[in-house]
C-alpha positions in Angstrom: -18.3 7.6 62.6 -17.2 4.0 62.7 -16.4 2.1 65.8 -12.7 1.4 66.0 -13.3 -1.8 67.9 -14.8 -3.5 64.8 -12.1 -2.3 62.4 -9.2 -4.0 64.0 -7.2 -6.6 62.1 -7.0 -10.1 63.5 -3.9 -10.9 65.6 -1.8 -13.2 63.5 1.8 -14.4 63.9 4.6 -13.1 61.7 5.4 -14.3 58.2 8.4 -16.2 59.5 6.2 -18.5 61.5 5.3 -20.5 58.3 8.9 -21.6 58.1 9.0 -22.2 61.9 5.9 -24.3 61.6 7.4 -26.4 58.8 10.6 -27.0 60.9 8.5 -27.9 64.0 6.5 -30.4 61.9 9.7 -32.0 60.5 11.4 -32.1 63.9 8.3 -33.7 65.5 8.6 -36.6 63.0 12.4 -37.2 63.5 12.2 -39.2 66.8 9.7 -41.6 65.4 11.7 -42.1 62.3 14.9 -42.7 64.3 13.1 -45.3 66.5 11.8 -47.1 63.3 15.1 -47.0 61.3 17.4 -47.8 64.2 15.1 -50.6 65.4 15.1 -49.2 69.0 13.0 -51.4 71.3 10.5 -49.3 73.4 7.9 -50.4 75.9 4.3 -49.8 74.9 4.0 -46.8 77.3 7.1 -45.2 75.8 5.8 -45.8 72.2 2.4 -44.2 73.2 4.2 -41.2 74.8 6.5 -40.7 71.8 3.5 -41.0 69.4 1.5 -38.4 71.4 4.4 -36.0 71.7 5.2 -36.3 68.0 1.5 -35.8 67.1 1.3 -32.7 69.4 4.5 -31.2 67.8 3.0 -31.8 64.3 -0.2 -30.1 65.4 1.8 -27.2 66.8 3.6 -26.8 63.5 0.3 -26.8 61.6 -1.1 -24.2 64.0 1.9 -22.0 63.4 1.4 -22.2 59.7 -2.4 -21.6 60.0 -2.0 -18.5 62.2 0.9 -16.9 60.4 0.2 -13.9 58.2 0.9 -13.6 54.5 3.4 -11.1 53.1 0.5 -9.1 51.8 -2.4 -9.3 54.2 -5.5 -7.3 53.1 -9.3 -7.4 53.5 -9.6 -10.1 50.9 -7.1 -12.5 52.5 -8.8 -12.0 55.8 -12.2 -12.8 54.3 -10.7 -15.9 52.6 -9.3 -17.0 56.0 -12.6 -16.5 57.7 -14.5 -18.4 55.0 -12.0 -21.3 55.1 -12.2 -21.5 58.9 -16.0 -21.4 58.8 -16.2 -24.1 56.2 -13.8 -26.4 58.2 -15.6 -25.8 61.4 -19.0 -26.7 59.8 -17.4 -29.7 58.2 -16.0 -31.0 61.5 -19.3 -30.6 63.3 -21.2 -32.4 60.5 -18.5 -35.1 60.3 -18.7 -35.9 64.0 -22.5 -36.0 63.8 -22.8 -38.1 60.7 -19.9 -40.6 61.3 -21.9 -42.8 63.7 -24.8 -43.0 61.1 -22.4 -44.0 58.3 -20.7 -46.6 60.5 -24.2 -48.0 61.5 -25.3 -48.2 57.8 -22.0 -49.8 56.7 -22.1 -52.1 59.8 -18.4 -51.4 60.4 -16.9 -51.3 63.9 -17.3 -47.8 65.5 -14.0 -46.0 66.3 -14.6 -42.7 68.0 -12.8 -39.7 66.6 -10.1 -38.4 69.0 -9.6 -34.7 69.6 -6.1 -34.8 67.9 -7.6 -36.4 64.8 -10.4 -33.8 64.6 -8.0 -30.9 65.1 -5.7 -32.3 62.5 -8.5 -32.7 60.0 -9.7 -29.1 60.7 -6.2 -27.6 60.4 -5.2 -29.5 57.2 -8.6 -28.8 55.7 -8.3 -25.1 56.6 -4.9 -24.8 55.1 -5.9 -26.6 51.9 -9.1 -24.6 51.6 -7.4 -21.3 52.3 -4.6 -21.7 49.8 -6.9 -23.0 47.1 -9.3 -20.1 47.6 -6.3 -17.7 47.5 -5.0 -19.3 44.3 -8.4 -19.1 42.5 -9.6 -15.7 43.7 
């Protein structure tokens, strides 16, 4: 008799959230593009706020795409998801640990990795890894 607690499927968003994620990503870029193309003058604090909000919207769109289920979700796709997440998590940890050493060896100025940059790297890497693994299964 198997324990039902371990046989549950992971909670994922619906299939339509991939499209919603793409729309959110595009809409998060629109204000920045409008400011650039229309040459709207903003104060530095307003630029920083706009950049931060746009970046957060872009991350939210990536998250929607990453957490949305496929049309056909089976054990293999769940395993591929898990493997891609595991690889990206390990890559991010190693990247954060190794980056200061690489900067020291190259004698370049050290710029710390922000949380937004790290999450972006992990989500983009996860999506690329997941879809490549799914393509070549």
